[in-house]
C-alpha positions, -999 to 999 in steps of 0.1 A, spaced: -294 -349 517 -288 -337 552 -305 -342 588 -326 -316 603 -295 -306 625 -268 -301 593 -302 -284 575 -304 -258 605 -270 -249 608 -271 -238 566 -300 -221 566 -280 -198 594 -252 -200 576 -273 -189 545 -285 -159 563 -254 -150 576 -268 -151 611 -241 -163 647 -254 -189 670 -258 -158 690 -277 -139 674 -303 -172 661 -301 -176 701 -318 -140 714 -339 -136 682 -354 -169 684 -353 -169 725 -335 -198 733 -300 -208 747 -273 -208 727 -265 -247 739 -295 -258 727 -293 -244 695 -258 -254 694 -273 -290 701 -299 -292 675 -273 -281 653 -252 -312 664 -280 -335 659 -277 -341 697 -308 -325 707 -342 -333 698 -363 -300 690 -402 -295 696 -421 -283 671 -427 -251 687 -389 -243 688 -385 -255 656 -413 -222 648 -392 -203 664 -363 -207 643 -383 -209 611 -397 -175 618 -364 -162 634 -352 -172 597 -389 -166 580 -389 -198 560 -419 -214 565 -416 -252 586 -422 -276 551 -388 -256 537 -366 -265 566 -375 -305 563 -370 -306 523 -342 -330 513 -338 -341 549 -319 -372 549 -341 -396 572 -365 -417 556 -382 -443 576 -420 -465 577 -433 -469 602 -458 -499 600 -491 -508 619 -503 -544 611 -539 -557 605 -535 -576 637 -528 -551 662 -553 -532 657 -575 -560 654 -555 -568 689 -561 -534 703 -596 -532 697 -600 -570 715 -580 -565 746 -592 -524 753 -617 -517 773 -650 -507 763 -659 -482 790 -629 -457 781 -618 -441 751 -583 -452 741 -560 -437 720 -533 -456 700 -508 -440 681 -500 -453 644 -474 -425 643 -439 -424 658 -445 -401 687 -414 -380 682 -434 -369 645 -428 -332 644 -452 -328 621 -484 -354 628 -500 -377 645 -519 -405 631 -544 -423 661 -568 -448 661 -589 -442 685 -620 -457 702 -650 -438 721 -673 -461 739 -712 -459 738 -726 -425 745 -740 -433 781 -706 -436 796 -699 -400 789 -666 -402 776 -655 -377 745 -628 -365 733 -621 -326 730 -593 -309 700 -580 -276 707 -548 -260 689 -544 -276 657 -560 -288 626 -579 -330 625 -586 -350 599 -609 -379 613 -624 -406 591 -655 -431 610 -646 -463 612 -673 -477 628 -702 -467 647 -717 -427 645 -696 -397 655 -711 -362 669 -692 -331 664 -702 -304 682 -681 -269 670 -681 -243 697 -708 -217 688 -723 -245 656 -747 -268 652 -737 -308 661 -724 -322 632 -734 -364 626 -712 -388 607 -714 -424 596 -686 -443 585 -674 -441 556 -678 -404 568 -644 -380 572 -641 -345 582 -618 -318 581 -614 -298 612 -592 -266 625 -601 -263 663 -588 -235 683 -616 -234 710 -628 -268 715 -641 -290 698 -654 -322 708 -661 -358 698 -687 -375 713 -705 -413 703 -735 -407 690 -746 -442 698 -761 -456 733 -749 -497 724 -719 -496 697 -684 -483 709 -669 -458 680 -635 -462 662 -624 -432 644 -590 -425 621 -576 -396 637 -553 -372 618 -542 -340 638 -511 -321 634 -482 -319 663 -496 -292 675 -531 -301 683 -541 -313 717 -567 -340 728 -585 -337 758 -610 -352 785 -647 -337 794 -628 -318 822 -598 -306 802 -570 -334 812 -545 -343 787 -557 -377 771 -527 -401 773 -517 -423 735 -509 -456 736 -481 -471 708 -498 -506 694 -471 -534 701 
């Protein structure tokens, strides 16, 4: 089993490249690639994609046989505490996965009732949504709105801006969202929404 850095170094050696060739071809600095290969720095999905493209491999191939096996656990009572103490007039996004996960983000989202006029916009990625409480209205660009109820789910590919709204005037909307790491979560004005970690 290997670490991510060892895997990237092994891949470079297999392909027969020197550090400077990879740096030039992937548009990254030599020192950065060296740090990554020695597991001395973390790498973003964007930069990992640059390396995968340069080496002409798929991203998942880089992660095969990587040593790190971890369990990130969120207990039911932590989620109940979040529901109890989160502001009811704001949309709240709580991470259920590690913040530095390079492939996806698991999120518990709460959108207040419709009169509060809060939404979550999705851009640049794939998202799976499961409605846990309430009624969800999904507005896709140039398509008819879709209404989902408790237990319903959707798999969305969002590049231009899909909007998630609470369809109810009275009840909050709770969603389980699993989104690719590239997915952007924005408010109505296009500002990036911040995530809170359930503690």
